[in-house]
N, C-alpha and C positions, 0 to 999 in steps of 0.2 A: 675389449675394443682392438680389432683386427688392424694392426698397424702395418700391414703390407702395402696398402695403397698408399702410404705416406712416405714409405721406403722406398718404392718405386718411381715417385716423384723428384727428382733432382733436385728442383728449387726448395721445396719443401723439405725435403730430408737433411740438405747443408743447413738450412735454418734452424730445424731441430736441433741438430747436430752441435750447432754452435750455442744454442741456449744452454745445453746440458752440458756442454764442457765451460760454461761460465758458471753454471750451477755445481760445476766440481762432481755431475753425474755422466761423465761421457761416456759411452755405450761402447762395451767391445765390438770392434769392427768399423768405428766411426773413422772415414777416410780424408781426414782435413777439409779443404774445400770442398769436395766432391761429394761429401755428406757418407750416407752408410752405403756400402758397396752392395747389400741385396738385403732383402727380408730376413734371408736364413742367418745374418752375421751380426743382429742385435741380440744382447743377452741381457735379460731384465735385471736390474738391482733390486732386491726383495726391501721395500719398506723405506725407499730414498725418496718416493714422491715422483719417480720420473715418468710416470704413466700421466699425472697432472700437467706436467710440461708439455710431454708430448702432444696430448688433446687439445691443450690451450693455445698451444703455436698450430700446430697442423691440422686440428679440427676443433676450432674455437665454437661457443655459444656467444653471439654479441648482440648487444641490445639493441632495441629499435626505439628510438625517440622521433618525435615529431617527425613521423612517416619517413623516417631515415635510418643511416647507420654511420658509423665511424669505426673502424677497425684498429684496436692498439695494439693485440699481440702479437702479428704477423706484417710483415712488409711483403710476403711474397699475396697473401691473400688482400691485402690493401689494394694491391697491382691488379690482382683477378678482378676482385670486386668493383674497381673502379671502372673498368672496362665494359663491366656488365650494370652500371648504376643505372641507366636510362630505363631498363624492363624491371630491375629489382623496384626501383620508387614508384611503377605501376603496380605490381604485385603486392607491395606489402600493406596497402590500405583497405588489400581486398580479402584478409586474414584476420579472423576474429577469434575472441574467446568464449564458447559455447557456457553458459552457465544456467544454474536454476534459482529461484529466486524462493529463500525460505524467511521468514520474519522479516521482510522487506532486506536481506542480505542475501547478494549473490554467492555462489558457490558454484566452483568451477567442474564441469565434467569433460572437457577436450576441448579440442581445436576444430575449425571450421573456415570454409572460403567461398567466395563468392563465384557460382558458376553462371548465372546469370542475374540483372540487377535487383532482382527479389528472390533469389534460390540460393540456398548453401548446399553446399555438399562436404559429408562429413562421414566417420565411420559408423555402422549398423553397431559396434557394441556401444558406442556413445550416445546413439541416438534411443537405443534401449533404456538407460539410464532415464530418460525424459519421459517414456510413454506409459501406459497403463498394459500391464502384463496379458491380460486375458482379453483385449479388445481385436475382433478380428479386422476391422479397419483402424489403423493405429492411430489412437489419440493422446494426447498429451496428460500426464497424471494429473488427478482432481488438486487444485491447490486454489491459494488467493491469488497466485500472480504466473502468468504464463512465462515458460523458460525465455532467455534472450541470447543475444550476440554482442559482444562488447568488442566494437573494431577498433579502439585504441586499446587500453591494459598495458600503457608503455611504464617501465621504470622511471621513477622519480619525475613523473608527469601526471598531472592533475585531469587534463582532457579526456574527457568518455563521449562515445557515441554507440551507445546500445540501442538495440533495435529489439522488438518482440518477435519471438517465432511464433508464428499464427498457426501452423498447422503441418500434419507431417502429410510428404507428398510421395516418399515411397520408402521402405526399408527391406534391402534385397533379402532375401532369404538364406538362414545361416548355411546353406551348401552352397551358395553364391559367394562373390567377393565381398568384402568389409565394407559395405557402402550405402549410405542414406541421404537423401535429399530432403531438406525441411523449406518450409515456404517464410517468407518475412513479412512482418505486419505492412510494411511499406518498402519499396525499393531505394536502394542506395546509389548515390550520385558518382562514386569512385568506378572507374570500369573494372567490369570482369575478366578474369583470366581468359588466356586463350589456351585450349589444349592444343597439345601436340596427337595430331592422329597417324602421320606416317608412323614409317619403325623408326623407333628409338634408340640410338646409339649411346655407348657409355661415352661422360664427359662431366667435368665439375658441374657441382649442381648446391641448392642450398634449400634447406628444409625453413620454412619459415612456418614458426607456430608458439606455444606457449608451454616449456616443460615446465613439469611441476615436480616438487620434492618426491624422491621415489627410494629412499632410503632402505626400504625393506629388500629391495631387488638390488640396490647399488651401496652395500654396506661399506664401511671406511671414510677416508677423509678427502679421496680424491672427487669426489660428486662436488661435496661443498666448495672445495676449492676451484674446480674447472668453471662452475656457475655462479661462483661468489656468494654461494648460501643466499641466491636471490631467486625465486621462483615464480611461476604464473603471469609472467609477463611477457611480452614480445620479443621474441629472440631471431634472428637469422644466424643458421648454422652451416657451413660451407663444408664439402667433401666432397666426394666422387662416387658418382653411379658405377657399381662394382660388376653388376650382370643385367642382363634384360631376359626375361623369358614373357611368353603370351600372356600369363596370368600374375606375373609377379615381377617388382623390380628390387633390387639390392643394394643397396648405399650405404656409408661408412661417417654419415653426418654424426654430431653428438647429439643424442635425443635424450629424453626423460618420458614417463608414461603420460604427463599430458601433452605430448606431442601427438595424441591420437587424432588424425582426421586433419593434420598438418599439410601443405602445399608442398610438392616437391618440385624446386622450379630448375629448369636446363638453362646455367648462365651463360652455355653459348646460343642455344636456340632461342631464348628470351620466351618461352612458353612453359605450361603446365605438363610436366612428365608423369607426375603420378599423385596419389592420395597415400601418404603414410598412414600405416595403419599397426604395426608393431614395431618393436625393438629396445634396444638397450643401449648405452653409450659407449659399453662395454664388448658390445658383441655385436652382429650383423643387425641391420634393420630392414624392413619391407615396406614395399609401396603397391598400391593397385596401379597397373600402368595407365595412362592418360586415353588410349584408346578405347580400355576395358571401359571406364568412368564414361567416355562419350555414346560406347555401345548403350549403357544402361540407363543414362540419362532420358536417351531418345525414346526406348522403350517405355520410361517413365513418364513420356510427353514433355519432358523438359529441353528447352531449346539451349543450344550451347553455339 
């Protein structure tokens, strides 16, 4: 994980420094109530678990329950997410877990979110898991059941709202952005998200999706501690939008493999800023910018 975004944030760096000191893991260069002096003053303490503390406070992965959330690990994020709560409560129900159905049992393949009442946007590499590889006009793979999207899938909650994915609208070619659009068998009543189509500026963001176990790429004990060894449930992961380019956004939210297709939500703008497509909670994370999503949706005949 690139910690520089945390250290440059005076509020968060002070809170993280205090937690490290409480745990006896005070980092070299910590400066009392002012937090860390700069990104360059932090010296890791090998094997001490400091990364788990830094991420659980500075970049938490928060459970979504009953289409709402509560922050337990950070007073700073509690304040910031509370300010953005109205928009977040509209966004949370629009995100679902994309699943295949085998032997009447769902198997997660990624995340998607509503671009229209009956249209889901996700990643190309997620959609390709669902389709027949040799078909010119994309069709779902043969099987007893069509794939579905589960709009709840929350930790310690039994509520369900699974909707069948009826057809493929569009899968962008491999030379283009990692985007696909899927048609729902029925429209959903929750309000679809609004895309930010103007210039996107760096701001606090939240990734909403379903992080899945990703131990092959994230060995060690930090991942199970940060995610409490609970995976494939809906989470809200706040962080910062690091850089903005015409074809790619870079953010530092805590994500895992199942977050492919997640919604990147602007806490200040109250709109969708991007479609998460790759990353790792200990490295950079990438998303397709919302204006690119809007442009490809228009070409595919999807109204946004």
